[in-house]
C-alpha positions as CSV (number, residue, x, y, z in Angstrom):
1,M,52.1,88.9,130.4
2,I,51.6,90.5,127.1
3,D,54.7,90.7,125.1
4,Y,55.0,94.3,123.2
5,K,57.3,93.4,120.2
6,V,55.1,90.4,119.0
7,A,51.7,91.8,119.7
8,S,49.5,92.7,117.5
9,D,48.4,96.0,116.7
10,S,45.1,95.4,118.0
11,D,46.2,93.6,121.3
12,L,48.1,96.8,121.6
13,L,45.5,99.1,121.6
14,A,43.8,97.0,123.9
15,E,46.3,97.9,126.5
16,L,46.6,101.7,125.5
17,N,42.7,100.9,126.4
18,K,43.6,99.6,129.8
19,L,45.9,101.5,130.8
20,S,43.9,104.9,129.8
21,G,40.7,103.8,131.9
22,N,38.8,102.9,128.4
23,S,37.5,106.7,128.9
24,S,39.8,109.0,127.6
25,V,39.1,110.8,124.1
26,G,42.8,112.1,124.1
27,I,44.8,109.4,124.9
28,S,42.7,106.9,122.2
29,S,43.6,109.4,119.8
30,R,47.3,109.0,120.5
31,K,47.3,105.6,119.3
32,K,50.0,105.6,115.7
33,E,52.3,107.1,119.4
34,F,51.6,104.7,121.3
35,L,52.5,101.8,118.5
36,Y,55.5,103.4,117.8
37,I,57.2,103.6,121.3
38,I,55.5,100.3,123.3
39,K,57.6,98.2,120.6
40,K,60.9,100.2,121.3
41,L,60.7,99.0,124.8
42,E,63.6,97.3,126.7
43,S,62.7,93.8,127.3
44,D,62.4,94.3,131.3
45,E,60.5,97.9,131.0
46,R,56.7,97.6,130.9
47,A,54.1,100.1,130.7
48,I,52.8,100.9,133.8
49,A,49.9,104.0,132.8
50,V,49.6,106.8,130.0
51,L,49.0,110.4,129.4
52,S,48.7,112.9,126.6
53,G,48.9,116.6,126.3
54,D,50.2,119.4,124.8
55,L,53.7,120.3,124.9
56,D,54.6,124.1,124.7
57,G,51.8,124.6,122.6
58,I,52.3,121.9,120.3
59,K,49.3,119.8,120.5
60,G,49.4,115.9,120.9
61,T,52.6,114.4,122.7
62,L,51.9,110.5,124.6
63,I,53.5,110.6,127.9
64,L,54.4,106.9,128.7
65,L,55.3,106.1,132.1
66,T,57.2,102.5,132.6
67,N,58.8,100.9,135.5
68,T,61.9,102.0,134.2
69,N,62.0,105.4,132.3
70,I,59.6,108.1,131.1
71,H,58.8,109.2,127.4
72,F,57.2,111.9,125.5
73,V,56.4,110.7,122.6
74,R,54.7,112.7,119.6
75,I,54.2,111.8,115.8
76,S,53.8,115.4,113.8
77,L,51.4,115.7,110.8
78,F,54.5,115.5,108.6
79,K,55.1,111.8,110.4
80,K,58.4,113.1,111.9
81,V,59.1,111.2,115.4
82,H,59.9,114.0,118.9
83,H,60.7,110.8,121.6
84,D,62.5,112.1,124.7
85,K,63.2,109.7,127.1
86,F,64.4,109.8,130.9
87,P,65.1,107.1,133.7
88,I,62.7,107.6,136.6
89,E,65.0,108.8,139.3
90,L,66.2,111.5,137.0
91,V,62.1,112.8,137.1
92,M,62.6,115.0,140.4
93,G,59.0,116.3,140.7
94,C,55.8,117.5,138.7
95,N,52.9,119.9,139.4
96,D,49.8,120.3,137.8
97,K,46.8,122.9,137.4
98,E,43.3,122.2,136.3
99,G,41.2,124.8,134.6
100,L,38.0,125.1,133.7
101,F,37.7,122.3,131.0
102,F,41.2,120.8,131.1
103,S,44.2,120.6,133.1
104,K,48.4,121.3,132.9
105,I,50.7,119.2,134.3
106,S,54.5,119.8,134.5
107,I,57.5,117.2,134.6
108,N,60.9,118.3,136.3
109,I,63.5,116.3,135.2
110,N,67.1,116.5,136.9
111,H,66.2,120.2,138.3
112,E,67.4,121.6,134.5
113,Q,64.4,120.8,132.3
114,E,60.4,121.2,133.2
115,Y,58.3,119.7,130.3
116,V,55.1,121.1,130.7
117,F,51.7,119.8,129.2
118,S,48.5,121.5,128.5
119,G,45.5,120.5,127.4
120,I,44.5,117.4,129.5
121,E,41.3,115.8,130.7
122,K,40.9,116.3,133.9
123,K,40.1,112.6,134.7
124,A,43.0,111.5,132.8
125,L,45.6,113.2,135.2
126,K,43.9,111.8,138.1
127,K,44.2,108.1,136.4
128,F,48.5,109.4,136.2
129,L,49.2,111.3,138.7
130,P,49.3,108.6,141.4
131,S,51.0,106.2,139.5
132,L,53.5,108.4,138.5
133,S,54.0,108.9,142.6
134,K,54.2,106.2,143.6
135,S,57.3,105.4,140.9
136,I,59.0,108.6,141.9
137,T,58.8,107.8,145.7
138,G,59.8,104.0,145.6
139,Y,63.1,104.8,143.2
140,E,63.8,107.8,146.1
141,S,63.1,104.8,148.5
142,I,65.5,102.8,146.7
143,S,68.3,105.4,146.4
144,Y,68.1,105.8,150.2
145,G,67.5,102.8,151.0
146,Q,71.1,101.6,149.3
147,S,73.3,104.2,150.2
148,E,73.4,107.6,150.5
149,P,71.6,109.9,148.1
150,Q,74.1,110.7,145.6
151,P,73.3,114.3,143.3
152,P,72.1,113.7,139.5
153,T,74.7,113.5,137.4
154,P,74.9,117.3,135.5
155,Q,73.4,116.4,131.4
156,S,73.6,118.9,129.0
157,P,70.2,119.9,127.2
158,T,71.8,118.2,124.2
159,N,72.8,115.4,125.6
160,S,68.6,114.4,126.0
161,Q,66.9,113.3,123.2
162,H,65.1,116.6,123.2
163,I,65.7,118.3,119.5
164,E,63.4,121.7,118.9
165,E,61.5,121.4,116.0
166,P,62.6,124.8,113.9
167,K,60.1,127.3,113.1
168,P,60.0,126.8,109.7
169,S,59.7,130.4,107.6
170,I,56.7,130.8,105.6
171,L,58.9,132.0,102.7
172,D,61.2,128.9,102.8
173,V,60.0,127.8,99.5
174,S,62.0,124.3,99.9
175,S,58.9,123.6,102.1
176,L,57.1,123.1,99.3
177,V,56.2,119.2,98.7
178,E,56.0,119.6,102.5
179,K,53.2,121.9,103.0
180,L,51.4,119.7,100.4
181,E,51.9,116.6,102.3
182,L,50.4,117.7,105.4
183,I,47.0,119.0,103.6
184,E,47.0,116.4,102.0
185,E,47.1,113.9,105.5
186,L,44.0,116.7,106.8
187,K,42.3,115.2,103.8
188,D,43.0,112.0,104.4
189,F,41.9,112.6,108.4
190,E,38.5,114.4,107.4
191,T,39.8,117.7,109.0
192,I,39.1,119.4,105.6
193,N,37.1,118.5,102.8
194,G,37.7,118.5,98.8
195,K,37.1,122.4,98.5
196,E,38.9,123.6,101.1
197,F,42.0,121.3,100.6
198,N,41.9,122.9,96.3
199,I,41.7,126.1,98.6
200,L,45.1,125.4,100.3
201,K,46.6,124.0,97.5
202,K,46.1,127.1,95.4
203,Y,47.3,129.4,98.0
204,I,50.2,127.1,99.0
205,L,51.6,126.7,95.3
206,E,50.5,130.8,94.4
207,S,52.4,131.7,97.3
208,N,55.7,130.0,96.3
209,L,55.5,131.4,93.7
210,D,54.4,135.3,94.7
211,N,56.2,136.2,98.1
212,S,53.9,138.6,99.0
213,L,51.0,136.7,98.9
214,A,53.2,134.2,101.9
215,T,51.2,136.4,104.8
216,V,49.9,133.2,106.3
217,N,52.2,130.6,107.8
218,I,50.1,126.6,106.0
219,K,52.0,125.4,109.1
220,T,50.7,127.3,111.7
221,L,47.5,127.6,110.2
222,C,47.0,123.4,109.4
223,E,47.9,122.8,113.0
224,N,45.0,125.0,114.1
225,L,43.1,123.4,112.2
226,D,44.0,120.1,113.6
227,R,43.3,121.2,116.8
228,L,40.6,123.1,116.7
229,N,39.1,119.2,115.3
230,D,40.3,117.7,118.4
231,F,38.1,119.9,119.7
232,V,34.8,119.1,118.0
233,N,35.8,115.5,119.3
234,E,36.4,116.4,123.0
235,G,32.9,118.1,123.0
236,V,34.9,121.4,124.2
237,I,32.9,123.0,120.4
238,T,30.5,122.0,118.2
239,K,30.4,120.8,114.3
240,K,29.3,124.2,113.1
241,D,31.7,126.0,115.6
242,F,34.7,124.6,113.7
243,S,33.0,125.2,110.3
244,T,32.2,128.5,111.1
245,Q,36.1,129.1,112.2
246,K,37.1,127.0,109.4
247,Q,36.0,129.3,107.2
248,A,37.3,132.4,108.6
249,L,40.6,130.7,108.6
250,L,40.2,130.5,104.9
251,A,39.3,133.4,104.1
252,A,42.2,135.3,105.3
253,L,44.5,133.7,102.4
254,P,44.8,136.2,100.7
255,T,44.7,133.3,96.9
256,N,41.2,133.0,98.6
257,N,40.1,136.5,98.4
258,Q,41.4,137.2,95.0
259,S,38.7,133.8,93.9
260,Q,35.8,135.4,95.0
């Protein structure tokens, strides 16, 4: 049995491929989330199943089911970690809906919080659901077999590890460095090229000095570019489609129009 805390990254990623069935593009793109959480599991905690989806419209959350907990992990482009962890006995149920290209799943926590994930690969969800259903049923059977079931203790949303990421103001000059780091990361991942990086950098710098130019939320724009790039990797759109959409988005920047 693999020891998550001392195993190499390559061995852990092999475990990720094994859990996902070696066929999920969405899950394989969540390597950094998996490496982060797998090393933090308790000594008696074992990974059972994985899934990847977009939580509340924000892309890139890894869902990791273990024998004792369910984890929701997302590492933003700013390298900020969002990690929600709940014991299996607090998972009250789940519902799924199949779309044309992708599926959706909602997971109810303690009858208080509803986590809705979209953009899920159909085949990945079909592999994940039986494990989740079995885990929920297993805990229900244990609870009813040992003693009379007790209602779960109400928890305030503020007591969980779930923290809503504040929506940035497009006029927030204090986020200048953060925005520059964001487009630098997009360039590092080849989502944008050098010319496109310079267009975005020009907008960030000039709109920071002149608020009248701050008509586009740069963080949302970069999130959209990153998601469109994922669509290319998932075969939803072509590279040509992505290039066309990217040019249109960049053309909307007032500083780009001024330079033409």
